[in-house]
N, CA, C and O of each residue as an XYZ file, in Angstrom:
968
protein
N      77.257    206.030    144.491
C      77.695    207.332    143.950
C      77.584    207.896    143.345
O      77.306    207.610    142.180
N      77.661    208.457    143.568
C      76.662    210.114    142.362
C      78.068    210.027    141.627
O      79.131    209.882    142.232
N      77.849    210.210    139.231
C      78.689    209.755    138.383
C      79.059    211.326    137.352
O      79.961    211.947    136.790
N      77.224    211.322    137.733
C      76.590    211.989    136.626
C      75.341    213.634    137.673
O      74.637    213.547    138.679
N      75.686    214.993    136.644
C      74.603    216.137    137.231
C      73.854    216.003    135.473
O      74.314    216.178    134.345
N      72.768    215.682    135.912
C      71.899    216.273    134.414
C      70.697    217.644    135.052
O      70.078    217.520    136.109
N      70.599    218.785    134.202
C      70.520    219.411    134.671
C      68.831    220.110    133.438
O      69.203    220.547    132.349
N      68.364    220.123    133.512
C      66.748    221.055    133.353
C      67.048    222.603    132.552
O      67.811    223.056    133.405
N      66.989    223.341    131.846
C      66.792    224.168    131.205
C      65.896    225.845    131.972
O      66.295    226.615    132.847
N      64.753    225.843    131.232
C      64.488    226.744    131.958
C      63.714    227.565    133.032
O      62.704    228.082    132.554
N      63.912    227.827    134.359
C      63.644    228.045    135.596
C      64.600    227.424    136.317
O      64.681    227.608    137.531
N      65.628    226.428    135.495
C      66.964    225.723    136.839
C      67.921    226.784    135.666
O      67.427    227.907    135.766
N      68.560    226.795    135.094
C      69.856    227.192    134.708
C      69.491    229.145    133.957
O      70.089    230.063    134.519
N      68.862    229.366    133.173
C      67.996    230.571    133.302
C      66.850    230.879    133.899
O      66.111    230.070    134.461
N      66.666    232.106    133.786
C      65.275    232.514    134.256
C      64.464    233.063    133.471
O      64.394    234.230    133.086
N      63.659    231.895    133.178
C      63.136    232.204    131.867
C      61.352    233.226    132.156
O      60.749    234.149    131.611
N      61.222    232.586    132.973
C      60.280    233.299    133.612
C      59.762    235.203    133.261
O      58.705    235.811    133.096
N      61.531    235.603    133.299
C      62.021    236.655    133.537
C      62.005    237.049    132.085
O      61.292    237.954    131.653
N      62.741    236.400    131.427
C      62.672    236.496    130.522
C      61.524    236.743    129.093
O      61.660    237.307    128.008
N      60.630    236.164    129.612
C      59.523    236.324    128.725
C      58.773    237.280    129.269
O      57.664    237.461    128.767
N      59.017    237.767    129.938
C      58.480    239.084    130.921
C      58.565    239.894    129.956
O      57.675    240.302    129.210
N      60.140    240.227    129.987
C      60.441    241.406    129.720
C      60.819    241.633    128.104
O      60.943    242.653    127.426
N      60.935    240.322    127.829
C      60.704    240.292    126.122
C      59.129    241.228    124.983
O      58.980    242.048    124.077
N      58.095    240.062    126.179
C      56.892    240.723    125.544
C      56.449    242.268    125.796
O      55.703    243.015    125.163
N      57.575    242.521    127.536
C      57.426    244.032    127.202
C      57.109    244.384    126.013
O      56.022    244.616    125.485
N      58.415    244.406    125.557
C      59.745    245.568    124.473
C      58.446    245.241    123.140
O      57.770    246.156    122.669
N      58.323    243.923    122.750
C      57.112    243.731    121.851
C      56.010    244.004    121.926
O      55.284    243.718    120.974
N      55.441    244.689    123.135
C      54.346    245.501    122.929
C      54.075    246.929    122.897
O      53.035    247.546    122.664
N      55.357    247.346    123.212
C      55.918    248.701    123.037
C      55.642    248.400    121.991
O      54.559    248.869    121.642
N      56.214    247.704    121.150
C      57.329    247.639    119.753
C      55.302    247.835    118.634
O      55.204    248.892    118.010
N      54.232    246.994    118.558
C      53.210    246.963    118.356
C      52.502    248.136    118.460
O      51.709    248.713    117.716
N      53.247    248.500    120.210
C      52.227    250.215    119.803
C      52.573    250.964    119.956
O      52.120    251.632    120.885
N      53.682    251.469    119.147
C      54.756    252.359    118.627
C      54.309    252.320    117.244
O      54.593    253.392    116.709
N      53.800    251.623    116.552
C      53.301    251.083    115.168
C      52.038    251.385    115.455
O      51.518    251.621    114.365
N      51.511    251.471    116.016
C      49.726    251.705    116.214
C      48.617    250.016    115.691
O      47.559    249.725    115.132
N      49.704    249.421    116.307
C      49.006    248.316    115.929
C      48.123    248.533    117.458
O      47.850    249.726    117.588
N      47.729    247.873    118.370
C      47.689    248.312    119.633
C      47.103    249.700    120.549
O      46.834    250.528    119.679
N      46.977    249.946    121.102
C      46.717    250.841    122.015
C      47.388    251.277    123.230
O      48.001    252.268    123.626
N      46.851    249.584    123.870
C      47.121    249.321    125.441
C      47.837    248.159    125.828
O      47.251    247.127    126.156
N      49.396    248.297    125.801
C      50.769    247.008    125.612
C      50.003    246.064    126.549
O      49.757    244.964    126.055
N      49.393    246.366    128.350
C      49.435    245.952    128.772
C      47.828    245.247    128.467
O      47.274    244.695    129.419
N      47.242    245.287    127.338
C      46.177    243.809    127.012
C      46.408    242.891    126.024
O      45.664    241.965    125.700
N      47.737    243.257    125.439
C      48.281    242.475    124.666
C      49.222    241.723    125.444
O      49.567    240.637    124.977
N      49.624    242.033    126.363
C      50.958    240.903    126.974
C      49.752    240.756    127.919
O      50.536    240.814    128.866
N      48.846    240.651    128.378
C      47.959    239.798    129.111
C      47.377    238.724    128.276
O      47.475    237.523    128.528
N      46.565    239.412    126.935
C      46.342    238.090    125.901
C      46.770    237.007    125.655
O      46.393    235.843    125.521
N      48.360    238.107    125.591
C      49.571    236.138    125.070
C      49.778    235.879    126.744
O      49.937    234.677    126.955
N      49.802    236.373    127.490
C      50.123    235.261    128.269
C      48.869    234.406    128.793
O      48.826    233.311    129.352
N      47.764    235.396    128.370
C      46.601    233.553    128.432
C      46.391    232.771    127.459
O      45.459    232.111    127.917
N      46.550    232.442    126.630
C      47.293    232.175    125.092
C      48.911    230.954    125.085
O      49.143    229.858    124.574
N      49.552    231.745    125.787
C      50.366    230.508    125.948
C      50.656    229.275    127.123
O      51.533    228.413    127.079
N      49.471    229.526    128.331
C      49.247    229.196    129.318
C      48.812    228.162    129.040
O      49.215    227.142    129.598
N      47.762    228.146    127.994
C      45.959    227.844    128.049
C      47.293    226.453    126.836
O      47.275    225.226    126.939
N      47.840    226.943    126.265
C      48.310    225.411    125.160
C      49.601    225.049    125.648
O      50.627    225.584    126.068
N      49.005    223.628    125.360
C      50.084    222.320    126.178
C      50.215    221.430    125.158
O      50.272    220.212    125.330
N      50.283    222.152    123.771
C      50.606    221.326    122.757
C      52.738    220.206    123.302
O      53.233    220.622    124.349
N      53.223    219.537    122.860
C      53.981    218.733    123.319
C      55.054    219.390    122.254
O      54.637    219.626    121.120
N      56.369    219.681    122.571
C      57.608    219.963    121.595
C      57.849    221.280    121.209
O      58.567    221.600    120.262
N      57.341    221.927    121.831
C      57.687    223.235    122.175
C      58.131    224.188    123.447
O      58.150    223.770    124.604
N      58.593    225.938    122.942
C      58.970    226.243    123.809
C      58.032    227.333    123.947
O      57.644    227.919    122.937
N      57.460    227.799    125.577
C      57.035    228.407    125.752
C      57.586    229.706    126.539
O      57.114    230.193    127.567
N      58.766    230.168    125.754
C      59.770    230.373    126.704
C      60.453    231.549    125.797
O      60.862    232.658    126.140
N      60.423    230.691    124.069
C      61.587    231.474    123.186
C      60.549    231.630    121.844
O      60.933    231.885    120.703
N      58.608    231.330    122.426
C      57.497    231.202    121.744
C      57.295    230.512    119.854
O      58.145    230.226    119.011
N      56.314    230.484    119.838
C      55.419    230.317    119.406
C      55.111    230.967    118.150
O      55.260    232.189    118.126
N      54.722    230.399    117.134
C      54.210    231.284    115.775
C      51.738    231.332    116.117
O      50.815    231.957    115.594
N      51.859    230.232    117.278
C      50.883    230.125    117.012
C      50.592    230.892    118.420
O      49.427    231.102    118.756
N      51.319    231.164    118.960
C      50.961    232.218    120.262
C      50.488    233.765    119.756
O      49.729    234.549    120.326
N      51.450    233.963    118.066
C      51.013    235.755    118.372
C      50.138    234.638    117.311
O      49.839    233.605    117.911
N      49.848    234.661    116.375
C      48.373    234.517    115.242
C      47.398    234.069    116.888
O      48.317    234.323    117.666
N      46.928    233.883    117.259
C      45.830    233.629    118.997
C      46.031    235.418    119.162
O      45.337    236.414    118.961
N      46.377    235.341    119.283
C      46.730    236.420    120.516
C      46.228    237.815    119.133
O      45.366    238.694    119.146
N      47.072    237.479    118.295
C      46.368    238.977    117.505
C      44.738    238.360    116.637
O      44.894    239.107    115.672
N      44.373    238.155    116.544
C      43.062    237.451    116.364
C      42.382    237.717    117.044
O      41.360    238.243    116.601
N      42.508    237.528    118.530
C      41.329    237.480    119.609
C      41.719    239.476    120.014
O      41.051    239.796    120.997
N      42.436    240.482    119.564
C      42.509    240.979    119.289
C      42.112    242.121    118.345
O      41.932    243.314    118.589
N      42.007    241.289    116.971
C      41.650    241.992    116.085
C      42.993    243.037    114.930
O      42.771    243.849    114.032
N      44.382    242.496    115.527
C      45.222    243.772    115.371
C      45.975    243.151    113.619
O      46.488    242.116    113.193
N      45.671    244.330    113.157
C      46.400    244.570    111.778
C      46.972    244.941    111.561
O      47.388    245.547    112.549
N      47.804    245.231    110.386
C      49.275    245.976    110.193
C      50.392    245.652    110.562
O      51.333    246.426    110.384
N      50.590    244.273    111.242
C      51.704    244.411    110.707
C      51.189    242.300    111.454
O      50.321    241.901    112.230
N      52.256    241.605    110.681
C      52.333    240.120    110.439
C      52.780    239.439    112.066
O      53.725    239.777    112.778
N      51.703    238.356    112.327
C      52.106    238.113    113.645
C      53.796    237.187    114.097
O      54.467    236.970    115.106
N      53.848    236.869    112.515
C      55.796    236.376    112.079
C      56.415    237.107    112.525
O      57.280    236.688    113.294
N      56.273    239.130    112.199
C      56.955    240.194    112.505
C      57.772    240.335    114.005
O      58.890    240.722    114.344
N      56.165    239.621    114.937
C      56.673    240.098    116.050
C      57.088    238.712    117.013
O      57.499    238.860    118.164
N      56.900    237.187    116.303
C      57.672    235.910    117.076
C      58.623    236.425    116.431
O      59.218    236.928    117.384
N      59.262    236.703    115.493
C      61.281    237.442    115.420
C      61.576    238.474    115.976
O      62.779    238.607    116.196
N      60.635    239.625    116.434
C      60.447    240.166    117.060
C      61.769    239.840    117.878
O      62.947    239.604    117.611
N      60.773    239.976    119.296
C      59.849    238.865    121.132
C      61.755    237.698    121.226
O      62.563    237.562    122.145
N      61.711    237.043    119.553
C      63.053    235.731    119.809
C      63.980    236.688    119.840
O      64.627    236.542    120.877
N      64.464    237.828    119.058
C      65.182    238.778    118.985
C      65.914    239.591    120.270
O      67.013    240.125    120.423
N      64.641    239.386    121.167
C      64.690    239.963    122.003
C      65.258    239.304    123.249
O      66.076    239.972    123.882
N      64.900    237.909    123.761
C      64.869    237.136    124.249
C      66.549    235.855    123.514
O      66.602    234.625    123.501
N      66.952    236.251    123.331
C      68.426    236.557    122.432
C      69.431    237.346    123.699
O      70.126    237.080    124.680
N      68.915    238.531    122.839
C      69.745    240.083    124.039
C      69.765    240.011    124.998
O      70.591    240.777    125.495
N      68.778    238.916    126.276
C      68.475    239.160    127.377
C      69.174    237.946    127.877
O      69.481    237.711    129.046
N      69.355    237.306    126.965
C      70.014    235.749    127.593
C      71.323    236.021    128.164
O      72.239    236.667    127.657
N      71.269    235.259    129.637
C      72.643    235.027    130.719
C      72.083    234.103    131.712
O      70.910    233.807    131.941
N      73.018    233.770    132.170
C      73.048    232.973    133.478
C      73.938    233.705    134.640
O      74.864    234.487    134.423
N      73.503    233.322    135.802
C      73.962    233.939    137.357
C      75.842    233.459    136.694
O      76.505    232.573    136.156
N      75.874    234.395    137.085
C      77.295    234.541    137.142
C      78.370    233.572    137.590
O      79.454    233.245    137.109
N      77.458    233.103    139.065
C      78.513    231.616    139.199
C      78.539    230.276    138.516
O      79.488    229.498    138.420
N      77.177    230.147    138.009
C      77.095    228.630    137.388
C      78.455    227.939    135.895
O      78.548    226.814    135.404
N      78.964    228.742    135.719
C      79.591    228.315    135.067
C      81.455    227.492    136.058
O      82.212    226.557    135.794
N      81.402    228.324    136.926
C      82.213    228.400    137.379
C      82.095    226.614    138.343
O      82.953    225.763    138.579
N      80.765    226.688    138.629
C      79.849    225.592    139.058
C      80.062    224.132    138.263
O      80.642    223.159    138.747
N      79.473    224.203    136.961
C      79.390    223.601    136.551
C      81.590    222.936    136.097
O      82.027    221.786    136.048
N      82.275    224.163    135.897
C      84.095    223.288    135.920
C      84.165    223.331    137.170
O      83.545    222.439    136.591
N      84.271    223.422    138.527
C      83.921    221.987    139.607
C      83.744    220.870    139.656
O      84.434    220.010    140.202
N      82.046    220.697    138.634
C      81.744    219.425    138.665
C      82.781    218.609    137.705
O      83.129    217.526    138.174
N      83.369    218.982    136.341
C      83.515    218.949    135.381
C      85.084    217.949    136.156
O      85.487    216.824    135.860
N      85.705    219.098    137.344
C      86.863    218.954    137.584
C      87.161    217.977    138.692
O      88.201    217.845    139.337
N      85.854    217.224    138.784
C      85.763    215.689    140.124
C      85.353    215.478    139.650
O      84.282    215.328    140.237
N      85.132    215.049    137.955
C      84.841    214.126    136.873
C      83.883    213.349    136.637
O      83.858    212.173    136.275
N      82.541    214.599    137.025
C      81.425    214.361    136.869
C      80.903    214.484    135.449
O      81.181    215.436    134.719
N      80.065    213.380    135.073
C      79.792    213.256    133.433
C      78.257    214.953    133.498
O      78.518    216.052    133.987
N      77.672    214.792    133.231
C      77.034    216.687    132.825
C      76.097    216.825    131.418
O      76.408    216.872    130.228
N      75.100    216.857    131.969
C      74.239    216.907    130.454
C      73.051    218.143    130.734
O      73.188    218.920    131.679
N      72.290    218.193    130.124
C      70.960    218.697    129.692
C      69.953    218.083    129.763
O      70.215    216.912    129.487
N      69.062    218.193    129.951
C      67.770    216.782    129.751
C      66.830    218.469    130.375
O      66.884    218.913    131.522
N      65.752    219.321    128.725
C      64.671    220.063    128.734
C      63.506    219.940    127.493
O      63.396    219.752    126.281
N      62.942    220.121    128.387
C      62.137    220.034    127.122
C      61.951    221.385    126.563
O      61.494    222.369    127.145
N      62.522    221.254    124.919
C      62.450    222.727    125.184
C      62.174    222.375    123.297
O      61.714    221.291    122.940
N      62.572    223.558    122.219
C      62.821    223.338    120.951
C      63.965    222.987    121.038
O      64.439    222.944    122.173
N      64.751    222.643    119.977
C      65.969    222.123    119.233
C      67.012    223.227    119.747
O      68.002    223.295    120.476
N      65.986    224.290    118.716
C      66.642    225.715    118.619
C      66.841    226.262    119.422
O      67.976    226.729    119.517
N      66.152    226.445    120.155
C      66.064    227.212    121.837
C      67.093    226.810    121.901
O      67.901    227.465    121.243
N      67.700    225.524    122.706
C      68.944    224.982    123.558
C      70.100    224.810    122.708
O      70.991    224.021    123.021
N      70.145    225.633    121.450
C      71.310    225.255    120.734
C      71.873    226.538    121.566
O      72.803    226.546    122.372
N      70.632    228.168    120.935
C      70.873    229.464    120.953
C      71.569    229.835    122.324
O      72.546    230.535    122.591
N      70.392    228.849    123.343
C      71.057    229.659    125.141
C      72.538    228.384    125.402
O      73.025    228.351    126.532
N      72.894    227.806    124.734
C      74.041    226.940    124.439
C      75.234    228.315    123.964
O      76.161    228.919    124.505
N      74.650    228.319    122.868
C      75.910    229.861    122.155
C      75.650    230.860    122.545
O      76.674    231.479    122.835
N      74.403    231.622    122.798
C      74.534    232.978    124.152
C      75.167    233.379    125.493
O      75.367    234.422    126.117
N      75.395    232.036    125.646
C      75.823    231.794    126.910
C      77.730    231.328    127.347
O      78.338    231.496    128.403
N      78.081    230.869    126.345
C      78.679    229.835    126.012
C      79.303    228.865    127.194
O      80.501    228.956    127.464
N      78.699    228.208    127.685
C      78.765    226.743    128.452
C      78.262    225.452    127.624
O      77.664    224.571    128.242
N      78.470    225.333    126.359
C      78.048    224.181    125.552
C      78.895    223.127    125.988
O      78.710    221.961    126.335
N      80.165    224.095    125.834
C      81.540    222.756    126.482
C      81.717    221.704    128.178
O      82.488    220.819    128.547
N      80.586    222.401    128.780
C      80.463    222.001    129.840
C      79.839    220.850    129.234
O      78.711    221.333    129.337
N      79.742    220.346    128.988
C      78.708    219.392    128.289
C      78.182    218.024    127.525
O      77.797    218.039    126.356
N      78.224    216.663    128.471
C      78.358    215.769    127.723
C      77.633    215.184    127.058
O      77.736    214.207    126.316
N      76.634    216.021    127.437
C      75.499    215.057    126.868
C      73.797    216.090    126.682
O      73.015    216.403    127.580
N      73.738    216.289    125.680
C      72.384    217.315    125.403
C      71.419    216.631    124.605
O      71.582    216.102    123.506
N      69.697    216.769    125.782
C      68.715    215.364    125.436
C      68.039    217.163    125.309
O      68.014    218.182    125.998
N      67.706    216.823    124.354
C      65.422    217.516    124.235
C      64.909    216.811    123.444
O      65.156    216.024    122.531
N      63.498    217.623    124.426
C      62.382    216.374    123.782
C      61.999    216.707    122.654
O      61.458    215.727    122.142
N      61.984    217.744    121.848
C      61.418    218.029    120.478
C      62.545    216.878    119.560
O      62.086    216.029    118.795
N      64.495    217.100    119.886
C      65.094    216.081    119.028
C      64.916    214.643    119.104
O      65.175    213.752    118.295
N      64.023    214.615    121.167
C      63.997    213.101    121.009
C      62.308    211.778    120.983
O      61.860    210.642    121.141
N      62.080    213.211    120.640
C      60.210    212.636    120.305
C      59.394    212.056    121.709
O      58.443    211.274    121.710
N      60.127    212.743    123.013
C      59.083    212.391    124.830
C      59.425    213.628    124.745
O      59.673    214.445    123.858
N      59.350    213.544    126.763
C      59.313    214.433    127.326
C      59.329    214.367    128.165
O      58.863    213.231    128.257
N      59.621    214.873    129.811
C      58.737    214.800    131.070
C      58.224    214.956    131.140
O      57.897    216.091    130.794
N      57.162    213.942    131.788
C      57.417    213.195    133.254
C      57.771    212.202    132.920
O      58.222    211.313    133.642
N      57.509    212.172    130.826
C      57.969    210.831    131.186
C      59.750    209.332    131.205
O      60.975    209.443    131.243
N      59.193    208.691    131.175
C      60.578    208.368    131.622
C      61.256    207.410    130.754
O      61.988    206.539    131.226
N      61.123    207.489    129.980
C      61.913    206.863    128.444
C      62.670    208.329    128.671
O      63.752    207.963    129.129
N      62.700    209.405    128.624
C      63.675    210.674    128.205
C      64.158    210.467    129.489
O      63.059    209.961    129.717
N      64.791    210.362    130.639
C      65.110    209.702    131.546
C      66.429    208.988    130.869
O      67.551    209.448    130.660
N      65.776    207.476    130.562
C      66.454    206.510    130.302
C      67.342    207.388    128.531
O      68.304    206.748    128.107
N      67.133    208.095    128.089
C      67.971    208.722    127.018
C      69.219    209.693    127.335
O      70.033    210.041    126.480
N      69.248    210.041    128.558
C      70.083    211.140    128.919
C      70.570    209.873    130.034
O      71.049    210.499    130.980
N      70.654    208.516    130.319
C      71.697    208.195    131.201
C      72.109    207.809    130.689
O      73.288    207.914    131.024
N      71.881    206.439    128.621
C      72.212    205.971    128.357
C      73.706    207.652    127.855
O      74.925    207.546    127.992
N      73.263    208.392    127.546
C      74.407    209.758    127.097
C      75.052    209.792    127.871
O      76.238    209.742    127.546
N      74.751    209.889    129.293
C      75.515    210.194    130.672
C      76.692    208.879    130.353
O      77.861    209.042    130.701
N      76.096    207.137    129.424
C      77.319    206.187    130.058
C      76.756    205.980    132.507
O      77.222    205.236    133.370
N      75.803    206.928    132.555
C      75.445    206.424    133.981
C      74.358    205.496    134.094
O      73.518    205.349    133.206
N      74.376    204.422    135.948
C      73.102    204.444    136.001
C      72.814    205.348    136.471
O      73.493    206.295    136.869
N      71.088    205.050    136.489
C      69.890    206.293    137.656
C      70.131    206.060    138.717
O      69.436    206.991    139.124
N      70.529    205.614    139.658
C      71.061    205.787    141.246
C      72.931    206.197    140.864
O      73.782    206.414    141.726
N      73.067    206.200    139.937
C      74.433    207.468    139.879
C      74.451    209.228    139.218
O      75.160    210.228    139.324
N      73.221    208.815    138.527
C      72.630    210.134    138.164
C      71.960    211.738    138.784
O      71.233    212.249    137.932
N      72.044    212.306    139.662
C      71.086    213.406    139.560
C      70.467    213.804    138.549
O      70.929    213.762    137.409
N      68.775    214.456    139.017
C      68.508    215.390    138.272
C      68.197    217.222    139.193
O      67.607    217.479    140.243
N      68.938    218.169    138.150
C      68.780    219.214    138.108
C      67.761    220.376    137.657
O      68.068    221.223    136.819
N      66.338    220.313    138.399
C      65.568    220.920    138.259
C      63.895    221.721    138.623
O      63.414    221.192    139.625
N      63.407    222.310    138.309
C      62.769    223.522    139.269
C      61.490    222.569    139.055
O      60.762    223.391    138.498
N      60.881    221.634    139.106
C      59.663    221.337    138.582
C      59.919    219.699    139.285
O      60.920    218.985    139.236
N      57.859    219.343    140.280
C      58.488    218.386    140.887
C      57.818    217.118    140.248
O      58.294    215.983    140.268
N      57.042    217.371    139.875
C      55.820    216.698    138.620
C      57.234    215.825    137.267
O      57.591    214.758    136.769
N      57.641    218.037    137.332
C      58.742    216.732    135.530
C      59.798    216.909    135.390
O      60.309    216.847    134.272
N      60.928    217.376    137.207
C      61.914    216.805    136.228
C      61.878    215.836    137.833
O      62.864    215.266    138.301
N      60.459    215.854    138.473
C      61.089    215.112    139.936
C      60.093    213.261    139.563
O      59.787    212.541    140.513
N      59.777    212.863    138.111
C      59.522    212.039    137.159
C      60.421    210.456    137.741
O      60.147    209.336    138.171
N      62.163    211.691    137.237
C      62.946    211.103    137.570
C      62.456    210.171    138.456
O      61.754    209.211    138.138
N      62.831    210.456    139.588
C      62.644    209.480    140.613
C      61.942    207.828    141.131
O      61.830    207.346    142.258
N      61.584    207.309    139.847
C      60.104    206.936    139.281
C      61.631    205.726    139.299
O      61.927    204.824    140.084
N      62.141    206.124    138.365
C      63.872    204.890    137.658
C      64.175    205.133    138.449
O      62.985    205.387    138.269
N      64.789    205.535    139.835
C      65.809    205.622    140.601
C      67.125    206.483    140.434
O      68.280    206.247    140.788
N      66.523    207.635    139.730
C      67.544    208.767    139.021
C      67.472    209.933    141.138
O      66.614    210.002    142.017
N      68.424    210.345    141.024
C      68.493    211.583    142.329
C      67.085    213.237    141.729
O      66.959    214.115    140.875
N      66.638    212.861    142.524
C      66.286    214.541    142.213
C      66.388    215.386    142.908
O      66.161    215.051    144.071
N      66.763    216.922    142.707
C      67.231    217.826    143.400
C      66.222    219.437    142.042
O      66.188    219.759    140.855
N      65.622    219.879    143.437
C      64.905    220.952    143.470
C      65.698    222.190    143.210
O      66.672    222.171    143.962
N      65.689    223.562    142.247
C      66.002    224.151    142.325
C      64.894    225.023    142.281
O      63.819    224.889    141.696
N      65.427    226.163    143.164
C      64.410    227.398    143.987
C      63.974    228.232    143.267
O      62.841    228.500    142.866
N      65.778    228.998    142.983
C      65.773    229.922    142.298
C      65.189    231.220    141.715
O      65.264    232.396    142.072
N      64.428    230.437    140.435
C      63.795    230.762    140.036
C      62.521    229.848    139.221
O      61.937    229.884    138.138
N      62.510    229.261    140.119
C      61.032    228.377    140.533
C      59.673    229.114    139.959
O      59.947    230.314    139.937
N      58.805    228.987    139.654
C      56.640    229.803    139.265
C      56.141    229.095    139.297
O      55.897    228.178    138.514
N      55.633    229.536    140.954
C      54.108    228.434    140.772
C      52.841    228.778    139.012
O      52.411    229.806    138.490
N      52.750    227.802    138.802
C      51.994    227.680    137.195
C      53.603    227.985    136.041
O      53.495    227.794    134.829
N      54.222    228.198    136.323
C      54.884    227.441    135.278
C      55.655    226.162    135.264
O      56.582    225.772    135.975
N      54.770    225.396    133.861
C      54.510    223.950    134.048
C      54.164    223.457    132.623
O      55.228    223.454    132.004
N      53.262    223.081    131.905
C      52.166    222.309    131.519
C      52.590    220.872    131.892
O      51.592    220.204    131.624
N      53.655    219.944    132.426
C      53.573    218.810    132.334
C      52.153    217.964    133.115
O      51.720    218.460    134.155
N      51.911    217.503    132.911
C      50.355    216.075    133.765
C      51.230    215.069    134.562
O      52.414    214.758    134.437
N      50.621    214.813    135.101
C      51.618    214.095    135.922
C      51.763    214.088    137.949
O      51.440    215.180    138.417
N      52.173    213.058    138.987
C      52.192    213.631    139.806
C      53.660    213.899    140.308
O      54.632    213.214    139.990
N      53.685    215.312    141.379
C      53.816    215.953    142.017
C      54.954    214.652    143.427
O      54.574    213.935    144.353
N      56.286    214.945    142.874
C      58.075    213.962    143.321
C      57.522    214.775    144.448
O      56.698    215.666    144.240
N      58.188    214.330    146.230
C      58.871    215.571    146.972
C      60.983    215.323    146.061
O      61.567    214.616    145.240
N      61.189    216.220    146.796
C      62.854    216.003    146.501
C      62.957    215.389    146.943
O      61.991    215.014    147.608
N      64.523    214.481    147.051
C      66.039    214.276    147.254
C      66.763    215.505    148.235
O      67.057    215.444    149.429
N      66.907    216.477    147.399
C      67.317    217.787    148.025
C      67.244    218.822    147.586
O      67.508    218.923    146.388
N      66.935    219.797    148.191
C      66.968    221.527    147.930
C      67.838    222.334    147.334
O      68.848    221.968    147.935
N      68.141    223.013    146.731
C      69.129    224.063    146.530
C      68.470    225.255    145.958
O      67.828    225.221    144.908
N      68.663    226.390    146.737
C      68.493    227.674    146.147
C      68.838    228.435    144.769
O      68.425    229.396    144.120
N      69.909    227.371    144.699
C      70.661    228.272    142.818
C      71.393    227.328    142.873
O      71.569    226.629    143.870
N      72.125    227.139    141.351
C      73.485    226.050    140.943
C      74.630    227.379    141.549
O      74.660    228.584    141.302
N      75.301    226.694    142.234
C      76.842    227.924    142.434
C      77.934    226.423    143.071
O      77.447    225.296    143.155
N      78.917    226.626    143.326
C      79.255    226.325    143.749
C      79.035    226.126    145.257
O      79.029    224.984    145.716
N      78.924    226.795    145.744
C      78.460    225.905    147.629
C      77.950    225.572    147.392
O      78.252    224.386    147.519
N      76.742    225.674    146.839
C      75.628    224.865    146.766
C      76.331    223.315    146.752
O      76.918    222.549    147.517
N      76.037    223.364    145.878
C      77.012    221.643    144.921
C      77.986    221.242    145.453
O      78.413    220.228    144.901
N      78.975    221.808    146.901
C      79.673    221.238    147.257
C      78.523    221.284    148.960
O      79.200    221.449    149.975
N      77.773    221.218    149.073
C      77.060    221.443    150.735
C      75.831    219.947    150.029
O      75.609    218.935    150.694
N      75.260    220.185    148.708
C      75.088    218.967    148.420
C      75.859    217.434    148.333
O      75.780    216.458    149.079
N      76.417    217.607    147.436
C      77.779    216.089    148.051
C      77.977    215.934    149.310
O      77.723    214.780    149.655
N      78.527    216.998    150.639
C      78.620    217.148    151.625
C      77.452    216.091    152.236
O      77.805    215.023    152.737
N      75.804    216.542    152.139
C      74.635    215.821    152.675
C      74.218    214.821    151.941
O      73.192    214.278    152.349
N      74.685    214.417    151.003
C      74.579    213.274    150.431
C      73.246    212.477    150.844
O      72.108    212.310    150.404
N      73.963    212.116    151.841
C      73.744    210.462    152.229
C      73.143    211.374    153.590
O      73.331    210.666    154.579
N      72.376    212.919    154.069
C      71.695    213.067    155.412
C      70.911    213.437    155.032
O      70.775    214.511    155.619
N      69.300    213.207    153.614
C      68.605    213.324    153.619
C      68.380    214.500    153.268
O      69.330    215.241    153.013
N      66.912    214.995    153.163
C      66.604    215.933    152.324
C      67.400    217.641    152.578
O      66.253    217.695    153.021
N      67.614    218.033    152.625
C      68.399    219.596    152.949
C      67.930    220.751    152.433
O      67.543    220.358    151.332
N      67.723    221.783    152.469
C      67.345    223.403    152.346
C      67.935    224.230    152.433
O      67.735    224.994    153.377
N      69.112    224.529    151.348
C      69.249    224.839    150.930
C      69.329    226.683    151.054
O      69.648    227.355    150.073
């Protein structure tokens, strides 16, 4: 019987692809206004190339990295604005736009009311997850928060799943992992956890984790009370596509 649910954040609880694109467009427009660039689209395209090609562990593709802006500025020969200024503006726009599906808080409350332990398990920077929880007001819903930067290991390495289980106080077979990646999140199946693929914000190519894909035990369109009720009702009926 399941006793706990662990949730990925990026493109599972949060539409990180949209966050990145909107915040990047804002920075590109700001740079154009300051006459640092002429073509916002070329700036955004170069930034995407840089961040998509970077596979350094324990960084944030959503919250941005100084390295991304430094490399983009170098490639385009941008002068008159410091990369750190652009990063600060970008992160400010990410924070301004941070929000979750309106149904998510009630879904988490529904889980808690039924005695489930609830955790976050994310390949991210600690600062990004802390600000996400602060901006959304979701912190009180979670019994455990496991962030790759903080623990020094990231999905799909099974050690991070074991850390999450220890903090949740549940066994692998008692715990479901909800995430958008069959590679990173799906690796939970190797230690006996239940893998629930969440498709609402899922994007092909959004993922920097090497490893094999794992078929989900269940598929949800989004994290809502209705979808969770269906999941638990169908738990013993195989994979269900919500």
